[in-house]
Wavefront OBJ file of the C-alpha trace (Angstrom):
o trace
v 72.333 153.150 86.885
v 73.675 149.680 86.119
v 75.755 147.703 88.600
v 78.503 147.655 85.975
v 78.847 151.436 85.881
v 78.797 151.669 89.676
v 81.499 149.013 89.869
v 83.706 150.924 87.414
v 83.227 154.151 89.360
v 83.904 152.443 92.685
v 87.133 150.877 91.429
v 88.373 154.219 90.131
v 87.467 155.906 93.394
v 89.439 153.267 95.289
v 92.460 153.672 93.035
v 92.319 157.450 93.383
v 93.002 157.036 97.099
v 96.092 154.916 96.485
v 99.413 156.711 96.414
v 102.961 155.500 96.460
v 105.380 157.351 98.756
v 103.726 160.682 98.237
v 103.209 160.235 94.483
v 100.219 161.743 92.698
v 96.982 159.723 92.605
v 97.055 156.875 90.118
v 93.501 157.275 88.859
v 92.417 159.821 86.241
v 90.770 163.026 87.293
v 87.151 163.610 86.353
v 86.551 167.047 84.774
v 83.188 168.629 85.556
v 80.868 169.292 83.998
v 81.581 166.595 81.431
v 81.483 167.709 77.811
v 81.843 164.597 75.704
v 83.186 164.024 72.217
v 81.859 160.775 70.708
v 84.053 159.333 67.954
v 81.996 156.241 67.124
v 80.558 155.635 63.632
v 77.352 157.583 63.082
v 74.687 155.024 64.035
v 76.368 154.078 67.312
v 77.252 157.715 67.990
v 73.601 158.723 67.661
v 72.588 155.952 70.038
v 75.045 157.067 72.720
v 74.289 160.755 72.153
v 70.587 160.117 72.695
v 71.273 158.366 76.004
v 73.600 161.156 77.147
v 71.051 163.810 76.180
v 68.473 162.077 78.380
v 70.884 162.460 81.299
v 71.670 166.087 80.505
v 75.312 165.367 79.629
v 76.637 167.742 76.964
v 78.050 165.959 73.935
v 79.002 166.272 70.307
v 79.746 163.564 67.735
v 82.383 163.236 65.054
v 82.662 159.993 63.104
v 86.153 159.440 61.724
v 85.145 157.032 58.978
v 82.185 155.787 56.959
v 81.252 152.258 55.921
v 80.897 150.993 52.355
v 79.985 147.521 51.039
v 83.001 145.431 50.097
v 82.330 141.726 49.514
v 80.407 140.232 46.580
v 77.222 138.226 47.051
v 78.784 135.045 45.651
v 81.670 135.279 48.112
v 79.258 135.753 51.004
v 77.174 132.804 49.842
v 80.221 130.548 49.650
v 81.353 131.609 53.111
v 77.923 131.091 54.666
v 77.356 127.661 53.185
v 80.826 126.109 53.330
v 82.062 126.940 56.836
v 81.738 124.852 59.973
v 81.961 127.981 62.105
v 80.884 131.551 61.322
v 82.146 134.409 63.479
v 80.772 137.952 63.215
v 82.918 140.609 64.868
v 80.670 143.669 64.573
v 77.176 144.891 63.807
v 78.485 146.397 60.564
v 79.881 143.008 59.502
v 76.388 141.547 59.903
v 74.466 144.374 58.290
v 76.622 144.749 55.196
v 76.817 141.016 54.594
v 73.043 140.788 54.931
v 72.398 143.785 52.675
v 74.534 142.193 49.970
v 73.185 138.665 50.379
v 69.969 138.584 52.415
v 68.639 135.398 50.799
v 71.674 133.381 51.842
v 71.318 134.479 55.462
v 67.788 133.138 55.476
v 69.019 129.850 54.066
v 71.635 129.239 56.795
v 69.009 129.580 59.515
v 66.613 127.304 57.627
v 69.291 124.703 57.035
v 70.318 124.806 60.683
v 66.779 124.202 61.911
v 65.565 121.761 59.258
v 68.666 119.664 58.692
v 70.125 119.721 62.194
v 73.228 121.385 60.762
v 76.410 121.232 62.813
v 77.364 124.743 61.728
v 77.899 127.064 64.707
v 77.481 130.844 64.561
v 79.217 133.235 66.946
v 78.998 136.959 67.673
v 81.729 138.837 69.510
v 79.218 140.817 71.586
v 75.545 141.152 72.380
v 74.954 144.022 69.938
v 76.262 141.848 67.095
v 74.170 138.935 68.348
v 71.057 141.118 68.331
v 71.893 142.281 64.795
v 71.931 138.642 63.678
v 68.645 137.955 65.452
v 67.108 140.986 63.742
v 67.718 139.372 60.353
v 66.393 135.982 61.461
v 69.552 134.192 62.599
v 68.584 133.137 66.112
v 71.006 130.313 66.916
v 73.978 132.462 67.943
v 76.570 132.072 70.687
v 78.380 135.029 72.271
v 80.506 135.785 75.346
v 78.928 137.009 78.599
v 78.355 140.737 79.024
v 81.600 141.383 80.888
v 83.690 139.711 78.174
v 82.334 141.135 74.917
v 85.639 141.142 73.060
v 87.968 138.818 71.168
v 89.474 137.328 74.306
v 86.038 136.615 75.750
v 84.930 134.928 72.549
v 87.983 132.679 72.523
v 87.191 131.491 76.055
v 83.896 129.914 74.939
v 83.922 126.144 75.309
v 82.518 125.689 71.799
v 85.726 127.151 70.347
v 88.097 125.033 72.414
v 88.211 122.084 69.993
v 88.268 123.388 66.426
v 90.879 121.120 64.891
v 90.318 120.803 61.110
v 87.216 123.016 61.320
v 86.693 125.608 58.594
v 86.131 129.013 60.181
v 85.012 132.170 58.380
v 85.334 135.478 60.211
v 83.045 138.248 58.979
v 84.618 141.683 59.483
v 85.605 144.904 57.721
v 88.733 145.368 55.658
v 91.792 145.090 57.865
v 91.471 144.729 61.598
v 92.900 142.709 64.432
v 94.250 139.189 63.750
v 93.950 137.837 67.287
v 90.931 135.574 66.805
v 92.262 134.055 63.600
v 95.734 133.492 65.008
v 94.434 131.758 68.136
v 92.043 129.520 66.216
v 94.799 128.546 63.773
v 96.933 127.566 66.742
v 94.057 125.295 67.783
v 94.114 123.618 64.373
v 91.318 125.491 62.600
v 91.374 126.554 58.954
v 90.537 130.237 59.091
v 89.697 132.754 56.397
v 88.059 136.187 56.324
v 84.980 137.552 54.643
v 85.350 141.341 54.559
v 81.766 142.468 54.105
v 82.517 146.190 54.373
v 85.377 148.641 54.242
v 86.140 151.734 56.252
v 86.563 154.970 54.336
v 88.383 157.430 56.565
v 87.222 161.018 56.540
v 89.447 164.036 56.076
v 88.587 166.339 58.950
v 88.813 170.122 58.586
v 91.767 171.598 60.460
v 89.612 173.951 62.466
v 87.403 171.256 63.966
v 89.803 170.786 66.886
v 89.443 174.496 67.583
v 85.678 174.053 67.569
v 85.998 171.261 70.127
v 88.051 173.524 72.352
v 85.495 176.306 71.980
v 82.862 173.764 73.058
v 85.121 172.978 76.052
v 85.291 169.284 75.202
v 87.012 167.542 78.111
v 86.067 163.895 77.611
v 86.550 161.698 74.521
v 84.955 158.298 73.939
v 87.080 155.935 71.830
v 85.903 152.431 70.940
v 88.752 151.065 68.796
v 92.508 151.314 68.442
v 92.133 152.480 64.843
v 89.992 155.405 65.989
v 92.447 156.205 68.787
v 95.426 156.312 66.420
v 93.604 158.302 63.745
v 92.307 160.856 66.237
v 95.689 161.395 67.895
v 97.339 161.781 64.498
v 94.756 164.367 63.529
v 95.083 166.289 66.800
v 98.879 166.370 66.504
v 98.692 167.795 62.980
v 95.806 170.201 63.539
v 96.578 171.790 66.892
v 100.335 172.384 66.927
v 101.479 172.241 70.551
v 97.963 172.443 71.958
v 97.570 168.685 71.511
v 99.139 168.589 74.989
v 95.738 169.671 76.281
v 94.074 166.625 74.752
v 96.699 164.292 76.187
v 96.987 165.728 79.686
v 93.806 167.647 80.495
v 91.180 165.510 78.807
v 89.496 162.348 80.101
v 89.622 159.441 77.637
v 86.982 156.713 77.927
v 87.941 153.436 76.236
v 86.282 150.032 76.056
v 89.006 147.385 76.416
v 92.289 146.704 78.163
v 94.109 146.682 74.835
v 92.926 150.189 73.946
v 93.662 151.359 77.489
v 97.244 150.087 77.302
v 97.799 151.673 73.895
v 96.293 154.965 75.021
v 98.626 155.182 77.993
v 101.611 154.153 75.870
v 100.765 157.021 73.510
v 100.959 159.530 76.345
v 97.328 159.940 77.412
v 97.277 160.774 81.098
v 93.670 160.182 82.147
v 92.121 156.968 80.833
v 89.028 155.081 82.026
v 88.231 151.588 80.731
v 84.553 150.554 80.766
v 85.456 147.082 79.432
v 82.404 147.240 77.189
v 81.382 149.124 74.046
v 77.719 149.015 75.047
v 76.161 152.451 74.632
v 74.183 151.931 77.840
v 77.278 151.047 79.875
v 79.189 153.986 78.397
v 76.315 156.308 79.251
v 75.889 154.909 82.762
v 79.603 155.283 83.453
v 79.655 158.881 82.265
v 76.512 159.603 84.254
v 78.185 158.222 87.383
v 81.061 160.673 86.906
v 79.000 163.696 85.877
l 1 2 3 4 5 6 7 8 9 10 11 12 13 14 15 16 17 18 19 20 21 22 23 24 25 26 27 28 29 30 31 32 33 34 35 36 37 38 39 40 41 42 43 44 45 46 47 48 49 50 51 52 53 54 55 56 57 58 59 60 61 62 63 64 65 66 67 68 69 70 71 72 73 74 75 76 77 78 79 80 81 82 83 84 85 86 87 88 89 90 91 92 93 94 95 96 97 98 99 100 101 102 103 104 105 106 107 108 109 110 111 112 113 114 115 116 117 118 119 120 121 122 123 124 125 126 127 128 129 130 131 132 133 134 135 136 137 138 139 140 141 142 143 144 145 146 147 148 149 150 151 152 153 154 155 156 157 158 159 160 161 162 163 164 165 166 167 168 169 170 171 172 173 174 175 176 177 178 179 180 181 182 183 184 185 186 187 188 189 190 191 192 193 194 195 196 197 198 199 200 201 202 203 204 205 206 207 208 209 210 211 212 213 214 215 216 217 218 219 220 221 222 223 224 225 226 227 228 229 230 231 232 233 234 235 236 237 238 239 240 241 242 243 244 245 246 247 248 249 250 251 252 253 254 255 256 257 258 259 260 261 262 263 264 265 266 267 268 269 270 271 272 273 274 275 276 277 278 279 280 281 282 283 284 285 286 287 288 289
């Protein structure tokens, strides 16, 4: 059990004891035994499912979208070689850019080492950093483990003074604008390289019924897009029974932004792990199981 998971559990236990003038506890309830629905893309879902299986925690997975390549090799090459700063926001952004243009990734590492290049490469989190290292890009900066998100990245000293710097953000099609907006406010010239696109799946209407038959009582959500898509599906597929998902189900999210949106959308029981790490998610669920 990691210290991080124990800290999350301890904080929730403390909040559960806090009441205001006889009001109900503020913290979410923990249904037992946990039966977890994982909504991450397939590779990450399999990783978390494997960890949960080792701990004997029942789970099922349902990806809501698939990835497809999007950018052209020439566009990737231009982005890699012309920018002062490269920012990769996800493992998928790394993998699809590399699949399309592997040779150019090798060249940026070689140029950095041989020519003392001033180009700086960032990853939003450790998983993305490790994905870059796996393809030979070893000189990568990323936020500390407790701040693996956009806000944590923007706190890095190396991004404080970016006036007139050309920044390329590698991501999927669409997505949050927070990093770009903040860096533009600091004087940077920012553009995107969308190395992949999300293709959303059409789920069968009876799958929500299957989840209820499996007694799913905990849902892991790792992005706002997934949260919105899942709630839209549940509202359309389950008639009035979507109240169960909102009020009787535990929702595990990975950032304050998703937590705030989840609560604003009417979800009653929300836990924020503040990290999308599969190990931290597993450890947190294990602590509550």
